C-alpha positions in Angstrom: -25.5 -13.4 3.8 -26.9 -10.2 4.6 -26.1 -7.0 2.5 -23.4 -5.8 4.8 -21.5 -9.1 4.7 -21.3 -8.9 0.8 -20.0 -5.2 0.9 -17.5 -6.1 3.5 -16.4 -9.2 1.6 -15.8 -7.2 -1.6 -14.2 -4.3 0.3 -12.0 -6.5 2.1 -10.6 -8.1 -1.1 -10.1 -4.7 -2.5 -8.2 -3.6 0.4 -5.8 -6.5 0.3 -5.1 -6.0 -3.5 -4.4 -2.3 -3.0 -2.0 -3.3 0.1 -0.2 -5.7 -2.1 1.2 -2.8 -4.2 3.4 -2.3 -1.2 4.8 -6.0 -1.6 5.5 -5.4 -5.4 7.4 -2.1 -4.3 9.7 -3.8 -1.9 10.2 -6.9 -4.2 11.1 -4.9 -7.2 13.3 -2.7 -5.3 15.3 -5.6 -4.4 15.2 -7.1 -7.8 16.4 -3.6 -9.4 19.5 -3.6 -6.6 20.4 -7.0 -7.9 20.2 -5.9 -11.4 22.1 -2.9 -10.8 24.9 -4.4 -9.0 25.1 -7.1 -11.7 25.3 -4.4 -14.2 22.1 -5.4 -16.1 21.3 -3.4 -19.1 17.5 -2.9 -17.6 15.8 -2.2 -14.3 12.0 -1.9 -13.2 10.3 1.3 -13.2 8.0 -0.3 -10.4 10.5 0.1 -7.6 12.0 2.8 -5.2 14.0 5.6 -7.1 15.9 6.2 -4.0 17.2 2.6 -3.9 18.0 2.7 -7.5 19.9 5.8 -6.9 21.8 4.7 -3.9 22.7 1.3 -5.5 24.1 3.2 -8.7 26.0 5.7 -6.7 27.3 3.5 -3.8 31.0 3.1 -3.6 30.4 -0.1 -1.6 28.1 -2.9 -2.8 27.3 -3.4 0.9 25.9 -0.1 1.4 23.5 -0.6 -1.5 22.6 -4.1 -0.4 21.8 -2.7 3.3 20.0 0.2 2.1 17.9 -1.6 0.0 16.9 -4.2 2.6 15.8 -1.6 5.1 13.5 0.1 2.4 12.2 -3.3 1.5 11.6 -4.2 4.9 9.7 -0.9 5.5 7.6 -1.1 2.2 6.8 -5.0 3.2 6.0 -3.9 6.8 3.6 -1.3 5.2 2.0 -3.8 3.2 1.3 -6.3 6.2 0.0 -3.6 8.2 -2.2 -2.1 5.2 -3.7 -5.6 4.9 -5.6 -4.7 8.2 -7.4 -2.0 6.3 -5.8 0.9 8.4 -6.1 4.0 6.4 -3.1 5.8 8.3 -0.9 3.0 7.0 -2.0 3.4 3.3 -1.5 7.3 3.9 1.8 6.8 5.4 3.0 4.5 2.5 1.6 6.9 0.0 3.5 9.8 1.5 6.8 7.9 1.3 6.0 6.8 -2.2 5.0 10.4 -3.3 8.7 11.5 -1.8 10.0 9.0 -3.9 8.3 10.3 -6.8 9.4 13.9 -6.2 13.2 12.6 -6.5 11.8 11.0 -9.9 11.0 14.4 -10.9 14.6 15.7 -10.3 16.0 12.7 -12.1 13.6 13.3 -15.1 12.6 9.5 -15.1 9.2 10.2 -16.8 8.4 6.3 -16.8 9.1 6.1 -13.4 6.8 9.0 -12.5 4.1 7.4 -14.4 4.5 4.0 -12.6 4.6 5.9 -9.4 1.2 8.2 -10.2 -0.5 4.9 -11.2 0.6 3.2 -7.9 -0.3 6.2 -5.9 -3.8 6.0 -7.1 -4.2 2.3 -6.2 -2.9 3.0 -2.9 -5.3 6.1 -2.5 -8.1 3.7 -3.6 -6.8 1.4 -0.5 -7.6 4.6 1.6 -11.2 4.9 0.1 -11.7 1.1 0.6 -10.6 1.5 4.2 -13.0 4.4 4.9 -15.8 2.7 3.0 -15.2 -0.5 5.3 -15.6 1.7 8.5 -18.8 3.3 7.4 -20.1 -0.1 6.6 -19.1 -1.6 10.0 -20.6 1.3 11.8 -23.9 0.9 9.9 -24.0 -2.8 10.8 -23.4 -2.0 14.4 -26.3 0.7 14.3 -28.6 -1.9 12.6 -27.8 -4.4 15.2 -28.5 -1.9 17.9 -31.8 -1.1 16.5 -32.5 -4.7 16.2 -31.9 -5.4 19.9 -33.8 -2.1 20.9 -36.8 -3.5 18.7 -36.5 -7.2 20.2 -36.4 -5.7 23.9 -39.5 -3.4 23.3 -41.4 -6.4 21.7 -40.4 -8.5 24.4 -42.1 -5.8 27.1 -45.4 -5.9 25.6 
């Protein structure tokens, strides 16, 4: 295995690990809605604040369940798309999650804000890994072109 392949394997796994945070957000938002609707005394700070707010404030459980399902589907979809290594998907998800963090600032949910900051940092790492992977692929392609040119030149002599 060449040096490019080793770097690509490491970056690929790092991208997947970063993308998995979208799945955690989706899953724990669903869990929080179930906890809120069942009058549990605790929830997870890892979820979406907007989902929690709708779940607490909704006069009808159906509204909370449907809203949670839609938001969870969006974040699960971002997780699937981010696993392809697309930096734009990470940035889109980060933007949505940052908007949710702004809501938490207004609600003065300091633990939720801290958790959001950590997850945003991890998602930002996914962006960095995506750009690094793109650069390695470009370098690998350039190296292969160089080798083909050299092989063609040596074949002419």
